[in-house]
C-alpha positions in Angstrom: 104.3 -21.7 -23.9 104.4 -18.0 -24.5 101.4 -15.8 -25.0 102.5 -15.2 -28.5 101.7 -18.8 -29.5 98.6 -19.3 -27.4 96.2 -17.1 -29.5 97.2 -18.7 -32.9 96.9 -22.2 -31.5 93.5 -21.4 -30.0 92.4 -19.9 -33.3 93.5 -23.0 -35.2 91.7 -25.3 -32.8 88.5 -23.3 -33.1 88.7 -23.3 -36.9 89.3 -27.1 -36.9 86.3 -27.6 -34.6 84.1 -25.4 -36.9 85.2 -27.3 -40.0 84.7 -30.7 -38.3 81.2 -29.6 -37.1 80.2 -28.7 -40.7 81.6 -31.9 -42.2 80.0 -34.0 -39.5 76.6 -32.2 -40.0 76.4 -32.7 -43.7 78.0 -36.2 -43.9 76.9 -39.7 -42.9 79.1 -39.8 -39.8 76.4 -38.8 -37.4 74.7 -42.2 -38.2 77.5 -44.0 -36.5 77.3 -41.9 -33.3 73.6 -42.1 -32.5 72.3 -45.1 -30.5 69.3 -47.3 -30.8 66.4 -45.7 -28.9 68.1 -42.2 -28.8 65.9 -39.2 -29.6 67.6 -36.8 -32.0 66.7 -33.6 -33.8 66.8 -33.7 -37.6 66.2 -31.1 -40.2 65.0 -31.6 -43.7 66.2 -29.1 -46.4 67.3 -29.1 -50.0 71.0 -28.8 -49.3 73.4 -27.9 -46.5 73.4 -24.2 -47.2 69.6 -23.9 -47.6 67.6 -21.9 -45.1 66.3 -23.8 -42.0 63.9 -26.5 -43.1 61.4 -28.7 -41.4 62.6 -29.9 -38.0 61.8 -33.3 -36.6 62.3 -35.0 -33.3 62.8 -38.7 -34.0 63.6 -41.9 -32.2 66.5 -43.8 -33.8 66.2 -47.5 -34.6 69.4 -49.3 -35.4 69.2 -52.9 -34.2 67.2 -55.8 -35.5 64.9 -56.3 -32.5 64.0 -52.6 -32.5 63.5 -52.6 -36.2 61.1 -55.6 -35.9 59.2 -53.9 -33.1 59.1 -50.4 -34.7 56.0 -48.5 -33.5 54.0 -51.6 -32.7 51.9 -51.6 -29.6 52.2 -47.8 -29.1 49.0 -45.8 -28.8 50.8 -42.6 -29.9 53.9 -41.4 -31.6 56.0 -40.9 -28.5 58.8 -42.6 -26.5 58.2 -45.1 -23.7 58.7 -42.3 -21.2 56.1 -40.1 -22.9 58.3 -37.7 -24.9 56.4 -36.6 -28.1 58.0 -37.6 -31.4 57.6 -36.4 -34.9 58.8 -39.8 -36.3 60.9 -42.9 -36.0 64.1 -43.2 -38.1 65.4 -46.6 -39.1 69.1 -46.7 -39.9 70.4 -49.6 -41.9 74.1 -50.4 -42.6 73.5 -51.0 -46.3 71.1 -49.9 -49.0 68.7 -52.6 -50.2 65.0 -53.0 -50.8 63.2 -52.8 -47.5 59.8 -54.3 -46.4 57.7 -52.9 -43.6 54.4 -54.1 -42.2 51.9 -52.7 -39.7 51.9 -55.6 -37.2 50.2 -54.5 -33.9 50.0 -50.9 -35.1 47.4 -48.7 -33.4 47.5 -45.7 -35.7 48.1 -44.9 -39.4 51.5 -43.6 -40.5 53.4 -42.3 -43.6 56.6 -44.3 -44.5 59.3 -42.2 -46.2 62.1 -44.1 -48.0 65.5 -42.5 -48.0 68.8 -43.2 -49.7 72.0 -41.4 -48.8 69.9 -39.1 -46.6 67.7 -37.9 -49.5 63.9 -38.6 -49.5 63.1 -40.7 -52.5 59.4 -41.2 -51.9 56.8 -41.5 -49.2 54.1 -44.2 -48.9 51.1 -42.1 -47.8 48.8 -43.3 -45.0 49.9 -46.8 -44.3 46.8 -48.0 -42.5 46.7 -49.7 -39.1 45.6 -53.3 -39.7 42.1 -54.5 -39.2 42.9 -58.2 -39.5 43.7 -60.7 -36.8 45.9 -62.9 -38.9 49.5 -61.8 -39.5 49.6 -63.6 -42.9 46.9 -61.2 -44.1 48.9 -58.0 -43.3 49.9 -55.8 -46.2 53.6 -55.4 -46.7 54.9 -52.0 -47.8 58.0 -52.1 -50.0 60.6 -49.4 -50.7 60.6 -48.2 -54.4 64.3 -49.0 -54.6 67.2 -49.8 -52.4 67.2 -47.5 -49.3 69.4 -47.2 -46.2 67.1 -45.0 -44.1 63.3 -45.2 -43.4 61.4 -42.5 -41.7 57.9 -43.1 -40.2 55.8 -40.1 -39.4 52.2 -39.3 -38.8 50.1 -39.1 -41.9 50.7 -35.9 -43.9 53.3 -34.6 -41.5 55.7 -34.2 -44.4 54.4 -32.5 -47.5 55.0 -33.8 -51.0 57.4 -30.9 -51.7 59.9 -32.4 -49.3 60.5 -35.4 -51.6 64.1 -34.8 -52.7 65.1 -33.0 -49.5 68.0 -34.2 -47.5 68.1 -35.2 -43.8 70.7 -33.5 -41.6 71.4 -34.0 -37.9 70.7 -30.7 -36.0 73.7 -30.1 -33.9 72.9 -26.8 -32.3 
């Protein structure tokens, strides 16, 4: 191939990569590429073009066993190998009413309910249980059908962030 064609082809490839990165970043596609237990960087902001928002380091939960376990039996919000986390992100394949309980939790959390990557509401200060019997545990319910749930430390996210969107931080 002649030098005459190499530069335009390289330019087209770079433009396609840039466009794909932007579409990937603001779409739902990233949800299919993250794995259960993976730690990812997310950013909360009003829209794709808004200034840099609040950044979070979260552990992804995608399968049923991990969802059932959640943050149970952890003394802190961190991974099994000790990496500090800002939260745990539960990814579900479909939007529906979700129910969470605090079985075997050792600390209080906030539970944020998201649909299509937008924060609908946050349940503030879900309390660690002080009961021995699982039947007496309080169950927290999403206010409407959701496809993502984000658990964080109490008051980590401010009330002003309700309505913000969640984006994967690629760079």
